[in-house]
Each structure stands twice: as structure tokens, then as C-alpha cells.
C-alpha positions in Angstrom: 2.0 -16.1 14.2 2.6 -17.5 10.7 5.2 -15.8 8.6 2.7 -15.0 5.8 0.0 -13.6 8.1 -1.5 -10.3 7.1 -4.3 -8.4 8.8 -7.1 -7.3 6.5 -9.4 -4.8 8.2 -12.7 -3.9 6.6 -13.7 -0.6 8.0 -17.2 0.8 8.5 -16.6 3.5 5.9 -15.9 0.9 3.3 -12.2 1.2 3.4 -9.9 -1.8 3.4 -6.6 -1.7 5.4 -3.9 -4.4 4.9 -1.2 -4.4 7.6 1.5 -6.7 8.8 1.3 -5.4 12.4 -1.5 -4.0 14.5 -2.2 -1.3 15.1 -1.5 -0.1 11.6 0.8 2.9 11.6 2.0 5.2 8.9 5.4 6.6 9.6 5.7 7.2 5.9 2.9 7.4 3.4 2.0 8.4 -0.2 -1.5 8.8 -1.4 -2.7 8.3 -4.9 -5.7 7.6 -7.2 -6.4 4.5 -9.2 -9.2 3.3 -11.5 -12.0 1.3 -10.0 -11.0 -2.3 -9.0 -11.1 -4.8 -6.2 -9.9 -3.0 -3.0 -8.5 -6.2 -1.5 -6.6 -7.2 -4.7 -5.2 -3.6 -5.1 -4.1 -3.6 -1.4 -2.3 -6.9 -1.7 -0.6 -6.1 -5.0 0.5 -2.6 -3.9 1.8 -4.1 -0.7 3.9 -6.6 -2.7 5.5 -4.0 -5.0 6.0 -1.6 -2.1 7.8 -4.3 -0.1 10.1 -5.0 -3.1 10.9 -1.3 -3.4 11.5 -0.8 0.3 12.8 -4.1 1.6 16.1 -2.5 2.4 14.4 -0.4 5.2 15.2 -2.2 8.4 12.1 -2.8 10.4 9.7 -1.8 7.6 6.1 -3.1 8.0 3.9 -2.2 5.0 0.4 -0.8 5.4 -2.0 -0.1 2.5 -5.4 1.5 3.0 -7.8 1.6 0.0 -11.2 3.3 -0.2 -13.7 4.2 -2.9 -14.3 7.8 -4.2 -16.4 9.1 -7.1 -13.5 8.9 -9.5 -12.4 5.3 -8.6 -10.1 4.3 -5.8 -8.0 6.4 -3.4 -5.2 4.7 -1.5 -2.6 5.5 1.1 0.5 3.3 0.9 3.4 3.3 3.4 3.8 1.8 6.8 5.7 1.7 10.0 9.5 1.8 10.2 11.4 0.8 13.3 14.3 3.2 13.5 15.7 6.1 11.6 15.2 6.3 7.8 15.3 8.7 4.9 11.6 9.6 4.6 11.9 11.6 1.4 13.7 8.8 -0.4 11.3 6.2 0.8 8.3 8.2 -0.1 9.8 8.9 -3.5 10.2 5.2 -4.1 6.5 4.6 -3.3 5.4 7.5 -5.5 7.4 6.0 -8.4 5.3 2.9 -8.2 2.1 5.0 -8.8 3.8 6.6 -11.8 4.4 3.2 -13.5 1.5 2.5 -15.9 2.3 -1.3 -16.1 2.1 -1.6 -12.3 -1.1 0.3 -12.1 -2.6 -1.9 -14.8 -1.5 -5.0 -12.9 -2.9 -3.7 -9.6 -6.3 -2.9 -11.1 -6.6 -5.7 -13.6 -7.0 -3.2 -16.5 -4.1 -4.5 -18.5 -5.9 -7.7 -19.5 
């Protein structure tokens, strides 16, 4: 498998899941809302920022699931972790990404 290979799963309910490994597993996860945007673009950009924030977690494999709701997008960001880890700290780092307006604007393309 190529080093940059990501699995993009388009689900029947319209959701998009981006995962490094299959089956996609959420050992840790944070959910949030975003303005309407491309689900695939959001999944890739959230994955990139989440990886940067959590790359210290040994065995971390990011997973991002994005789906549409009436208010825009809903997403679950997190992933699988091989081994023990501080769940509260890791989930707080992900939640901090959602609280950064500049990141949200970059993810959704609304900062142009």
C-alpha cells in the first residue's frame, strides 16, 4: 500500500468517511458542526489538522466522517489508537481545532 493512500468511503446515507485503515474505528472522537461545504474537502483538511495536533499519539490512525444536516455539515473527527492514551487530552486537542475560526474558514472555503 502506498504511504499516502487514504480510503474514501461514500456511504448510502450521503456521509463521507475518510480513513487510513479499514475498518474505520473511533477509539476517540469529537463531533461538531460546520457551515455547508464540500464534504470531501472538509474531511481531508480536518484530517490534516487533526494529524498535526495528534501526531505524538503512537499508532494513531485518523478517521473523519462528514454528513449533511439542515444547518450545514456535521462531522465526527477522531480515529483509532493502538495502545494506551490520554483520551481526555486527545479529544480536547481535536475540540480546540473546531474552536479556531481561521481553521474552520480554511476547511469550508469561507475565508476567501
